[in-house]
C-alpha positions as CSV (number, residue, x, y, z in Angstrom):
1,M,0.0,0.0,0.0
2,N,2.8,2.4,0.9
3,Q,4.6,1.5,-2.3
4,W,1.5,2.3,-4.3
5,K,1.1,5.6,-2.4
6,N,4.7,6.7,-3.0
7,R,4.5,5.8,-6.7
8,M,1.3,7.7,-7.1
9,E,2.7,10.8,-5.3
10,K,5.7,10.7,-7.6
11,T,3.6,10.3,-10.7
12,L,1.3,13.3,-9.7
13,H,4.4,15.4,-9.0
14,D,6.0,14.5,-12.4
15,L,2.7,15.4,-14.2
16,E,2.7,19.0,-12.9
17,V,4.3,20.4,-16.0
18,P,1.9,18.6,-18.4
19,W,-0.9,19.8,-16.1
20,M,0.3,23.4,-16.5
21,I,0.3,23.0,-20.3
22,L,-3.2,21.5,-20.2
23,G,-4.4,24.5,-18.2
24,F,-3.3,27.0,-20.9
25,V,-4.7,24.7,-23.7
26,Y,-8.0,24.7,-21.8
27,L,-8.1,28.5,-21.8
28,A,-6.9,28.7,-25.4
29,I,-9.7,26.4,-26.6
30,Y,-12.3,28.5,-24.8
31,S,-10.8,31.7,-26.4
32,V,-11.0,30.2,-29.9
33,Q,-14.7,29.2,-29.3
34,V,-15.6,32.8,-28.4
35,I,-13.3,35.0,-30.4
36,A,-13.3,33.0,-33.7
37,D,-16.9,31.9,-33.2
38,P,-16.3,28.7,-35.3
39,P,-19.0,26.7,-37.1
40,E,-21.1,24.4,-34.9
41,P,-19.3,21.1,-35.7
42,F,-15.9,22.6,-34.9
43,Y,-17.3,24.3,-31.9
44,T,-18.6,21.0,-30.6
45,I,-15.2,19.4,-31.1
46,L,-13.6,22.1,-29.1
47,E,-16.2,21.8,-26.3
48,V,-15.6,18.1,-26.0
49,A,-11.8,18.8,-25.8
50,N,-12.3,21.3,-23.0
51,W,-14.5,18.8,-21.1
52,V,-11.8,16.2,-21.5
53,I,-9.2,18.5,-20.0
54,Y,-11.6,19.5,-17.2
55,G,-12.0,15.7,-16.5
56,V,-8.3,15.3,-16.2
57,F,-8.1,18.0,-13.5
58,A,-11.1,16.3,-11.7
59,L,-9.3,13.0,-11.9
60,D,-6.2,14.6,-10.4
61,L,-8.2,15.9,-7.5
62,L,-9.8,12.5,-7.0
63,L,-6.4,10.7,-6.9
64,R,-5.1,13.2,-4.4
65,A,-8.1,12.5,-2.2
66,M,-7.5,8.8,-2.5
67,L,-3.9,9.4,-1.3
68,V,-5.2,11.0,1.9
69,G,-7.4,7.9,2.4
70,R,-9.2,7.4,5.7
71,D,-7.9,10.6,7.1
72,L,-10.3,12.5,4.8
73,R,-13.1,11.2,6.9
74,T,-11.9,13.1,10.0
75,L,-12.6,16.8,10.4
76,G,-8.9,17.6,10.7
77,G,-8.0,15.5,7.6
78,F,-10.8,17.0,5.6
79,L,-9.9,20.6,6.5
80,G,-6.2,19.9,5.9
81,F,-7.1,18.5,2.4
82,I,-9.1,21.7,1.6
83,R,-6.3,23.9,2.9
84,L,-3.7,22.1,0.7
85,H,-5.9,21.7,-2.4
86,W,-8.4,24.5,-2.3
87,L,-7.4,25.8,-5.7
88,S,-7.8,22.3,-7.2
89,I,-11.2,22.1,-5.6
90,L,-12.3,25.4,-7.0
91,A,-10.9,24.5,-10.4
92,V,-13.2,21.5,-10.5
93,I,-16.3,23.0,-9.0
94,L,-16.6,26.6,-10.4
95,P,-16.0,26.2,-14.2
96,A,-18.8,23.7,-14.4
97,F,-21.3,26.5,-13.9
98,R,-22.0,28.3,-17.2
99,S,-22.8,31.6,-15.5
100,L,-19.4,31.5,-13.9
101,R,-17.5,31.1,-17.2
102,V,-15.0,33.8,-16.2
103,L,-13.8,31.4,-13.4
104,R,-12.3,29.1,-16.1
105,V,-9.2,31.1,-15.3
106,V,-9.0,29.0,-12.1
107,I,-8.1,26.0,-14.2
108,V,-4.9,27.8,-15.3
109,L,-4.1,29.1,-11.8
110,R,-4.5,25.5,-10.5
111,A,-1.9,24.4,-13.1
112,L,0.5,27.0,-11.9
113,E,0.0,26.3,-8.1
114,P,3.0,23.9,-7.7
115,F,5.4,26.6,-9.0
116,L,4.4,29.2,-6.4
117,T,7.0,28.3,-3.8
118,T,8.6,31.6,-2.9
119,R,7.7,35.2,-2.5
120,S,9.4,36.2,-5.7
121,H,7.5,33.5,-7.6
122,K,4.2,34.7,-6.2
123,L,5.1,38.3,-7.1
124,G,6.0,37.2,-10.6
125,V,2.8,35.3,-11.0
126,I,0.7,38.2,-9.8
127,T,2.4,40.8,-12.1
128,G,3.2,38.6,-15.1
129,I,0.5,36.0,-15.2
130,T,-2.5,36.4,-13.0
131,M,-3.4,39.9,-13.9
132,P,-3.1,39.4,-17.7
133,L,-5.0,36.1,-17.4
134,L,-7.7,37.9,-15.4
135,L,-8.0,40.6,-18.0
136,F,-8.0,38.3,-20.9
137,T,-10.5,35.8,-19.5
138,S,-12.8,38.5,-18.4
139,A,-12.7,40.1,-21.9
140,V,-13.4,36.7,-23.5
141,S,-16.2,35.9,-21.0
142,V,-18.0,39.2,-21.3
143,L,-17.8,39.1,-25.1
144,E,-19.5,35.7,-25.0
145,A,-22.2,37.0,-22.6
146,E,-22.8,40.2,-24.4
147,R,-22.5,39.4,-28.1
148,G,-25.9,39.4,-29.8
149,A,-27.7,40.7,-26.7
150,E,-30.3,43.4,-27.2
151,G,-28.7,46.9,-26.5
152,A,-25.2,45.4,-26.1
153,N,-22.3,47.8,-26.8
154,I,-19.5,45.2,-26.4
155,A,-19.5,43.6,-29.8
156,T,-15.9,42.8,-30.6
157,F,-12.9,41.4,-28.7
158,G,-11.2,44.8,-28.9
159,D,-14.3,46.3,-27.2
160,A,-14.1,43.6,-24.5
161,V,-10.4,44.2,-23.8
162,W,-10.9,48.0,-23.5
163,W,-13.8,47.4,-21.1
164,A,-11.7,45.0,-19.0
165,L,-8.8,47.4,-18.8
166,A,-11.0,50.4,-17.9
167,S,-12.9,48.3,-15.3
168,V,-9.9,46.6,-13.5
169,T,-8.1,50.0,-13.1
170,T,-11.4,51.5,-11.8
171,V,-11.2,54.2,-14.4
172,G,-14.6,53.3,-15.7
173,Y,-15.1,55.6,-18.7
174,G,-18.6,54.4,-19.2
175,D,-18.4,54.1,-22.9
176,L,-18.7,50.4,-22.8
177,F,-20.6,48.4,-20.2
178,P,-22.4,45.0,-19.9
179,V,-26.2,44.9,-20.3
180,T,-26.8,41.2,-19.6
181,E,-27.0,39.6,-16.1
182,E,-24.1,37.3,-16.9
183,G,-22.0,40.3,-18.1
184,R,-22.7,42.2,-15.0
185,L,-21.7,39.2,-12.9
186,I,-18.4,39.0,-14.8
187,A,-17.9,42.8,-14.2
188,T,-18.5,42.4,-10.5
189,F,-16.0,39.6,-10.3
190,L,-13.4,41.6,-12.3
191,L,-13.8,44.6,-10.1
192,I,-13.5,42.7,-6.8
193,V,-10.7,40.4,-7.8
194,G,-8.9,43.2,-9.7
195,I,-8.8,45.4,-6.6
196,G,-7.7,42.5,-4.5
197,L,-4.8,41.7,-6.9
198,F,-3.7,45.3,-7.0
199,G,-3.7,45.3,-3.2
200,A,-1.8,42.1,-3.0
201,L,0.8,43.4,-5.4
202,T,1.2,46.6,-3.4
203,A,1.6,44.6,-0.2
204,L,4.2,42.3,-1.8
205,L,6.2,45.2,-3.2
206,A,6.1,47.0,0.2
207,A,7.3,43.9,2.0
208,W,10.1,43.4,-0.5
209,V,11.2,47.1,-0.1
210,M,11.1,46.9,3.7
211,R,13.1,43.7,3.7
212,D,15.7,45.3,1.5
213,D,15.9,48.3,3.7
214,R,16.4,46.1,6.8
215,E,19.1,44.1,5.0
216,S,21.0,47.2,3.6
217,P,22.5,48.4,7.0
218,K,23.8,44.8,7.6
219,A,25.4,44.8,4.2
220,A,26.9,48.2,4.8
221,S,28.3,47.3,8.2
222,K,30.2,44.4,6.7
């Protein structure tokens, strides 16, 4: 049993890079579905491919739960599993709801989770990956929700990107805005998470600067 467990843990660890690639493929497929608006047969093929990738992440979570075994039945074990794998759990639960399509970005973030090991890595992910992913996914999602709706003013991907940038920076020019319920839900998510990301980035930068300031006198004294 222990041998199987060790082998499974090693296998899951070795698969983290393919998982990361699958996460980006998942988002790329969804983007093609919305931006390119392909014919129905091709759209269906892409949808099946996305569900297959989604199933892979669900299977990954199931295998990790199996590794925990009976400890998962206890409150401490259950809470510990949630604490360690909360992003994986969200990646499996949230994208299944069509009205929460913007949360498909969680699949990509789940794929990046194993690589967030240090403060510098986290800072790099927030500035270089998470924020662009949030903007891009929000733009794609709001375009899907708004395109073709009565009175909609977000009709192209360019419109959607401009709206996302204006919203996340809280500038809010008001020239473009969602008119559907799903579009407004995406806007609410973007505003809340965007402000949170900016706050987290500011806090990380401040902590980094303060740490450097504390270390500088030590370096100077040497």
